[in-house]
C-alpha positions as CSV (number, residue, x, y, z in Angstrom):
1,M,0.0,0.0,0.0
2,A,2.9,2.3,0.8
3,D,4.5,1.6,-2.6
4,V,1.2,2.6,-4.3
5,C,1.0,5.9,-2.4
6,Y,4.7,6.7,-3.2
7,K,4.1,6.1,-6.9
8,R,1.1,8.4,-6.9
9,Y,3.2,11.1,-5.1
10,E,5.9,10.7,-7.8
11,K,3.2,11.3,-10.5
12,S,1.4,14.2,-8.7
13,L,1.4,17.6,-10.3
14,G,2.8,19.2,-7.1
15,L,5.9,17.1,-7.2
16,L,6.3,17.6,-10.9
17,T,6.1,21.4,-10.3
18,T,8.8,21.3,-7.7
19,R,11.1,19.4,-10.0
20,F,10.3,21.7,-12.9
21,V,11.1,24.8,-10.8
22,S,14.4,23.3,-9.6
23,L,15.3,22.5,-13.2
24,V,14.5,26.1,-14.3
25,K,16.7,27.5,-11.5
26,K,19.7,25.3,-12.6
27,A,19.3,26.3,-16.3
28,K,21.7,28.9,-17.7
29,D,20.4,32.4,-17.4
30,G,17.1,30.9,-16.2
31,V,16.2,29.9,-19.8
32,L,14.8,26.4,-20.2
33,D,13.7,24.5,-23.3
34,L,10.4,22.8,-22.6
35,K,11.3,19.8,-24.8
36,V,14.4,19.2,-22.8
37,A,12.4,19.6,-19.5
38,T,9.9,17.0,-20.8
39,N,12.7,14.5,-21.5
40,M,14.6,15.1,-18.2
41,L,11.4,14.9,-16.1
42,A,10.2,11.8,-18.1
43,V,6.8,13.3,-18.6
44,R,4.6,11.3,-21.1
45,Q,2.0,14.0,-21.5
46,K,3.4,17.3,-22.5
47,R,0.2,19.1,-21.4
48,R,1.2,18.6,-17.8
49,I,4.3,20.8,-18.4
50,Y,2.1,23.4,-20.1
51,D,-0.3,23.4,-17.1
52,I,2.7,24.2,-14.8
53,T,4.0,26.9,-17.1
54,N,0.6,28.6,-17.4
55,V,0.3,28.8,-13.6
56,L,3.8,30.1,-13.1
57,E,3.4,32.6,-15.8
58,G,0.1,33.7,-14.3
59,I,1.7,34.5,-11.0
60,G,4.6,36.3,-12.6
61,L,7.4,33.8,-11.9
62,I,8.3,32.9,-15.5
63,E,7.8,34.4,-19.0
64,K,7.7,32.9,-22.4
65,R,10.7,33.5,-24.6
66,S,9.4,31.5,-27.6
67,K,6.9,28.8,-28.3
68,N,9.0,26.1,-26.5
69,S,11.2,28.0,-24.1
70,I,10.6,30.0,-20.9
71,Q,12.7,32.1,-18.6
72,W,12.7,32.3,-14.9
73,K,12.1,35.8,-13.6
74,G,10.5,35.3,-10.2
75,A,13.8,34.8,-8.3
76,G,17.5,34.3,-8.9
77,P,19.4,31.0,-8.5
78,D,20.2,31.8,-4.9
79,I,16.6,32.6,-3.8
80,T,15.0,30.0,-1.5
81,S,11.6,28.5,-1.8
82,S,10.4,30.5,1.3
83,E,11.1,33.8,-0.5
84,V,9.1,32.5,-3.5
85,G,6.3,31.6,-1.2
86,K,6.3,35.2,0.3
87,K,6.0,36.6,-3.2
88,V,3.2,34.3,-4.0
89,T,1.4,35.3,-0.8
90,L,1.9,39.0,-1.7
91,L,0.4,38.4,-5.1
92,R,-2.6,36.7,-3.6
93,K,-3.2,39.6,-1.3
94,Q,-3.0,42.0,-4.3
95,I,-5.5,39.8,-6.1
96,A,-7.8,39.8,-3.1
97,I,-7.7,43.7,-2.9
98,L,-8.5,43.9,-6.6
99,D,-11.5,41.5,-6.1
100,E,-12.8,43.7,-3.4
101,R,-12.5,46.8,-5.6
102,E,-14.2,45.0,-8.5
103,E,-17.1,44.0,-6.2
104,L,-17.4,47.6,-5.0
105,L,-17.6,48.9,-8.6
106,D,-20.2,46.3,-9.5
107,N,-22.4,47.4,-6.5
108,Q,-22.0,51.1,-7.5
109,R,-22.9,50.3,-11.1
110,H,-26.0,48.4,-9.9
111,W,-27.1,51.4,-7.8
112,I,-26.7,53.7,-10.7
113,E,-28.7,51.5,-13.0
114,Q,-31.4,51.2,-10.4
115,S,-31.5,55.0,-9.9
116,I,-31.8,55.6,-13.7
117,K,-34.6,53.0,-13.8
118,N,-36.4,54.7,-11.0
119,V,-36.2,58.1,-12.7
120,L,-37.4,56.8,-16.0
121,D,-40.3,54.9,-14.5
122,E,-41.6,58.0,-12.7
123,S,-44.6,59.3,-14.6
124,E,-43.9,62.9,-13.6
125,N,-40.5,62.7,-15.3
126,E,-41.8,61.6,-18.7
127,A,-41.9,65.1,-20.0
128,R,-38.3,65.7,-19.0
129,T,-36.9,62.6,-20.7
130,Y,-36.4,64.5,-24.0
131,V,-35.6,68.0,-25.2
132,N,-37.2,69.9,-28.0
133,E,-36.1,72.7,-30.3
134,S,-37.1,75.5,-28.0
135,D,-35.3,74.0,-25.0
136,I,-32.0,74.0,-26.9
137,R,-32.6,77.6,-28.3
138,N,-33.3,78.9,-24.8
139,C,-29.9,77.7,-23.6
140,F,-28.2,79.8,-26.4
141,T,-30.5,82.7,-26.8
142,N,-28.1,85.0,-28.6
143,N,-26.1,82.5,-30.6
144,Q,-26.6,80.3,-33.7
145,V,-27.0,76.7,-32.8
146,L,-25.9,73.7,-34.9
147,V,-27.2,70.3,-33.9
148,L,-25.2,67.3,-35.0
149,E,-26.6,63.8,-35.2
150,A,-23.6,61.4,-35.4
151,P,-23.0,57.8,-34.3
152,L,-20.9,56.8,-31.3
153,G,-17.2,57.2,-31.8
154,S,-17.3,60.2,-34.1
155,T,-14.7,62.9,-33.7
156,L,-15.4,66.6,-34.0
157,S,-12.9,69.4,-34.6
158,V,-13.6,73.2,-35.0
159,G,-11.1,75.6,-36.6
160,S,-11.2,79.2,-37.7
161,V,-9.8,81.0,-40.8
162,F,-9.6,84.7,-41.5
163,S,-11.3,85.6,-44.8
164,K,-9.6,88.5,-46.6
165,E,-12.5,89.0,-48.9
166,K,-15.1,89.3,-46.2
167,R,-12.6,90.7,-43.7
168,E,-14.0,88.5,-40.9
169,E,-13.2,85.3,-39.2
170,Q,-14.9,82.2,-40.5
171,F,-15.3,78.9,-38.6
172,I,-14.7,75.4,-40.1
173,L,-16.5,72.4,-38.6
174,H,-14.9,69.0,-39.4
175,V,-16.6,65.7,-38.4
176,E,-15.1,62.2,-38.9
177,S,-17.6,59.4,-38.8
178,A,-18.0,55.9,-40.2
179,N,-21.6,56.7,-41.1
180,S,-23.5,59.8,-42.4
181,V,-23.9,62.8,-40.1
182,G,-27.0,64.9,-39.8
183,V,-26.5,68.7,-39.3
184,I,-29.4,70.9,-38.3
185,L,-29.4,74.7,-37.9
186,L,-31.8,75.8,-35.3
187,C,-33.5,79.2,-35.9
188,D,-36.2,81.1,-34.1
189,R,-38.9,81.3,-36.8
190,E,-40.7,84.2,-35.1
191,K,-37.6,86.3,-34.7
192,E,-36.4,85.4,-38.2
193,K,-39.7,86.6,-39.7
194,Q,-39.5,89.8,-37.6
195,A,-36.0,90.5,-38.7
196,R,-37.0,90.0,-42.4
197,D,-39.8,92.5,-41.9
198,E,-37.6,95.0,-40.3
199,A,-35.0,94.7,-43.0
200,M,-37.5,95.6,-45.7
201,D,-36.6,99.2,-46.7
202,D,-38.8,102.0,-48.3
203,E,-37.7,101.1,-51.8
204,E,-39.0,97.6,-51.5
205,V,-42.3,98.9,-50.1
206,E,-42.7,101.3,-53.0
207,S,-41.9,98.6,-55.4
208,I,-44.6,96.4,-54.0
209,M,-47.1,99.3,-54.1
210,D,-46.3,99.9,-57.8
211,D,-46.9,96.3,-58.6
212,C,-50.3,96.4,-56.8
213,E,-51.4,99.5,-58.9
214,E,-50.5,97.7,-62.1
215,I,-53.0,95.0,-61.4
216,K,-56.3,95.7,-63.2
217,C,-59.3,94.5,-61.3
218,P,-62.6,94.1,-63.4
219,D,-65.6,96.2,-62.3
220,Y,-68.0,93.6,-61.1
221,L,-70.7,96.1,-59.8
222,L,-73.0,98.0,-62.2
223,R,-73.3,101.6,-61.3
224,L,-77.0,102.7,-61.2
225,S,-76.8,106.2,-59.8
226,P,-77.1,109.0,-60.6
227,P,-80.0,108.4,-63.0
228,I,-79.5,109.1,-66.7
229,T,-82.5,111.4,-66.9
230,K,-85.0,112.9,-64.5
231,N,-87.8,110.9,-66.1
232,D,-86.3,107.5,-65.6
233,F,-88.1,106.8,-62.4
234,S,-90.0,108.6,-59.6
235,F,-88.7,108.9,-56.1
236,S,-92.0,108.0,-54.5
237,L,-95.0,105.8,-55.1
238,C,-98.6,106.2,-54.4
239,G,-100.7,103.6,-52.8
240,N,-102.2,102.4,-56.1
241,E,-98.7,102.3,-57.9
242,G,-96.3,99.4,-58.2
243,L,-92.8,98.6,-59.2
244,C,-93.5,99.1,-62.9
245,D,-94.5,102.7,-62.3
246,L,-90.9,103.6,-61.4
247,F,-89.8,103.3,-65.0
248,D,-91.2,104.5,-68.4
249,I,-91.7,101.1,-70.0
250,P,-93.1,101.3,-73.6
251,Y,-96.0,99.0,-74.3
């Protein structure tokens, strides 16, 4: 029974790891060929060596130089196993701290998502979940407003160039996007109409009046007064007279 347990111990991954680490420490400059290690350790399944190297690389004790070679960087040849154990313990503490921070961030993200859901589900906040044209204009009352509709990841840059012809500074808007970009200029329609009306000078008014005078309207009403002659009709009727007595109608 003792022989069986000893054979199992010889084949265990823990013992194989100890022998592998000792072999790496004895290698020149800490560089070891995995094929050589497989032959020296008499390992039938090469994946057991790869399991060991993956763990040691994960805790920062070795690094891969090529596909089949690794280099020891966790400690020098004179470093004892106790010092290696201290470094492993330190790395585990750092991982535990990172796990706590990750859990804290997950909780905060959950709280934020729940807060957003509570705000959106509130019926009184439905009217505040969007903005309209007037809301944007009120934020920039005395400025022209350009609204860009671009996908996520688009970049926007604004530059200025002085125009010698117009003798004023002109602005250049450059947008880089994988898809098309929508640009909207927001204007106050009432103020724009008022400005156009105020900008109309006297000459334009006179021109409009002249055009109106040139329009000839037909006379749709027949003018009946004054009468052609004094005998066309009488201004009063007696009790025995009718409508025909107003005019001289030949029989």
